[in-house]
N, C-alpha and C positions, 0 to 999 in steps of 0.2 A: 087961040086957047089961052085961057088965063091960068097963070101959075098959081098952084095952091100954097098958100102960106099957112105954116103951122103956128098956132098960137101957143107960146110958152106959158105953162101954168106956173105961177109964182109959188116957191116953196114956203110952206108955213113956218113961221119963226119957232113955233113950239116943236115941230118935227125936227128942225135943225138942232135945237137944244138937246132933244132926246138922242139924236145921233151922236152929237159930240160927247154927251154923257156916257153912252154905251162904249164909245171908242176910248174914252178916258178910263172907264172901269176896267176894260180889257187890258189896257196898258198898265194900269196899276197892279192888276192881278199877275200879269206876266212879269213885271218888275219885282213883285214880291217873291215869286218862285225863283227868279234869278238871284235875288238878294239872299234868299234862304239858302240856296245851293252854295253861294259864294261864302257866306258867313258861317253856316252851321257845320260844314265839313271841318274847317279848322277848329271849331269849338269841340266837336266830337274827338278829334285827334288830341286836343289839349286835355279833355276829360280822361282819356285813356292814359295819357302820360302822367296825369295827377294820381290816378289810381295805382299805377306802377310805382310811383315815388312813395305813395302811402304804404304799399306792401313792403317796399324796401326799407322804409323808415321803421316799420314794426319789426322787421327782421333784425335790423341794427340794434333796436332797443332790447330785443330778446338776447342777442349776442352780448350786449353790454352787461345785462343783468347776470348772465351766465359767467361772464368774465369776472365780475365783481364777487360773485359767490365763490368761484374757483380761487380767486385771490384771497378771500377770507379763509377758505379751507386750508390753503397753503400756509398762510400766516399762523393758523391754529396748529397745524402739524409741524411747523418749523420749531415750535417750542418743545417738540418731542424728539428732535433729532439728536444724535449722539454728538455731532460737531458740524460746523459749517464747511470744513474742508474734508476732502476724501481721505487724506492721509491720517488726519486726526480721528475721524470716525472709525477707520479701520483699526487703528491702535486701541481705541477705547473699547471697541467690540471684542478684540482679542483679550484685553485685560478682564472684561466681564466674563468671558468664557473660562479663563483660568481661575478666577475667584470662585465661580460657582462650582467648578469641578472639585476644587479643594474643600469647599464648604460642605458638600454632600458626602465627603469621606472617600472619594475616588482618588486614585494615584495619578498625578499629572503625567508621569512617565508612561502611563498606559494610553495616552492620547496624543494624536498628531493633528496639526492644523495647517491647511494649505490655503493661500489666498484664492478666492474665486476669480479674481480679475475684475476690472471695471467694465460695467455694461452701461452704455449711454441710453437714456430714456428721454422722452420729451420733457424738458424742464428739470431733469434730475439725473443722477448717476448712482448706480447700484454698486455697493462694495460689500465684502463679507469674507467668510471663511468656510472651507470644507473641513468638517470635524469628523474624526473617526477614532474609536477606541473601544475598550471593553471593560466590563466590571459586572458586579452582581445586578440583577434586574431591578430590585427595589431602588438601589442608589441611582441607577441610570434613569429611572422614572422620576426620582427627585430632581435630577439635573434638568430633564426635559420640562418638568413643571415650572422650575424657577426661570428657565430661559423663555418659556412661552408667556409667563406672567410678567415679564419685564415691561414697565410702562412706556419706555421709549420705543420709537418706531423700529420695528424689526419684523422678520418673517422666518419661519423654519420650513425648509423645503427638502424633498427627497429623503424623508426619514426612513431608515431601514434598520430593523432589529433581527439578528440571526443568532443561533446558538454558537458559542465559541467552542474551541476544541478542548479547553481546559476546564474540567469540572462543571459546576453549575453557573458558569459565567456566560454573559451575553455580549455580543459584539454590536456596536451602534455606529451609524453613519448618517450624517445630515449636513445641510447647508444652512448657515446662519447669516442672514444678509440684512442690510439696512440701506437707507437712501440719504443722499446729500443733494441740496438744490443747486442748480446751475442757471444763472451765475449765483455764487454764494451769497447768502443773505445773513443779516445780523440776527443772532439768536439771543433770546432773552435768557434770564437766569432760570435754570431748571428748577422745577417744583420739587420741594422736599417730600419724599415718600418714605413711609416706614418699611423696614425690611420685612419681606414676606416670610411667614413661618411655614415650615413643612407640615405643621398640623392644621393648615388651612383646609376648610371643607372642600375646596376645589381640588386638593391633592387626592382626596379619597376616590375621585372618579377614575384615577389611574390604577386603583387597586384591582380592578377587574382583570387587568392584564396579568398581574401576578397570581391571582387566584386561579385563573384558567391554566397557568403553567404551560403556556404555548411553546416556550423556547427551551424546555428541558430536553437534553439529548435523549434520543430513543434508545431504550434498553429492552431487548426482546425478552419476553417471559420464558422461564424454563418450561420445557414440555412436561406436562403432568401425565402420570400413568393412569390409564383408565381403571377405576376400581372394579374388581370382580364382583358381580352381583352375588348375593348369598344364595346358596343352593336351597331350593324349596323342597317340600315333600314330593316324592315321586308320584307322578300321575298314575292312577290305576289303569292297567291295560284293558282296553275295551275290544271285544271281538268285532270283526268286520265280516258279517255274514252276507252271502250273495245267493239268492235262489237260483238253482240250476235245473231243477226238475220238479214237476208236480205229477206224481204217478200213483198207482194203486197196486197192491200186491195181496192176492188172495181175498179180494173184495175190500181190503182196508186201504183208505187213502194215506198217502205219505208224502213228505216234502224232503227234497234233497238240498242241503245247504252246504256251501263251500266257505270255509273259514280262511280268509286271505292272510291273517296273521300267522296261523299255525300251518297253513297250506294242507288242510285235510278236509275230507268230505264227511258231513254229518247227515244222518237220516233220522227223521222224527215222524211219529204218528200221533194222532189225537190222543191226549192223555199223557204223552211223554213230557219230561222236564226239559225246559230250554231256558238257560240262564236262571233268572229268579222267578220264572213262571212256568206254566204248562201250555202245551199246544191245545187249543180248544177245538179247532177244526181246520180243514184244508179246503179253501174256497177255490173252485175251478172257474168261477165266472170271469168273463173278460172285463177289463177295466172300462168304465164309461168313457164315451168320446162325444165330440160335438154332433156327429151323425147318429150316434146311438147312446143318448144320455142315460137311459135306464136299461140295466142288464136284467135279463130274466134268469132266475135261479135254475141251476141244473142239479140233478141228483148226484150225490157223491157215493 
């Protein structure tokens, strides 16, 4: 037997090039996916971090603007403070209270002042006085108007007006407070302001309290006797007749009436006088009813 020998077919050069080209394209495509996975993930993480930093930067910028605005407001209000130190501010506030009490014509001895104590606030400290006293209502309103119109930084709290036990006087109680900055800051020269007049139009808004007279002590009215109504002419007495019988006697119809006022029986026949008229007839017919609307006449 002769062994069969296979004859190898030589690979075409073009086919070999196509195979290597396809293999290279597949490799490049796979490498691109791998490279994209390796490179793009850190890039996405970096983009997220950049976005977070940008949001944080915008927030810091907004906080900075708010801080600068707040600082400008504090500097503007610092010029309206009574003093830079708490002790000095408390003393000047008390001197203002005394001066205004005397100016409106109230007696200083009718008023007492108690320090409210110091209350710490963010960046500031509150000081002031608890004021209570009494006087006539118009002068107390003058005092409140002057204190409220004070251009320097202040506040009136817990205002209470009640009737006093003496005459037409009124008792007043309120807290008059101001602020000092912490830490203390340098204050500029206070602006010169003209003294406020009690004839200012703003004072007239307080007149409604006086006009309504809300705090006058209650005085009960004396009881008034009910006037006796004048006696009118006597009413004419009217009889009150009630029919008790419709009968006939000797062929003559008659009606029996009972007078409730005089408690007596009256008998009348046709032609007799009754009050201001005469009896015309005695009608024996029954009254009409829904079942018998028309009555038939009967002989009398």
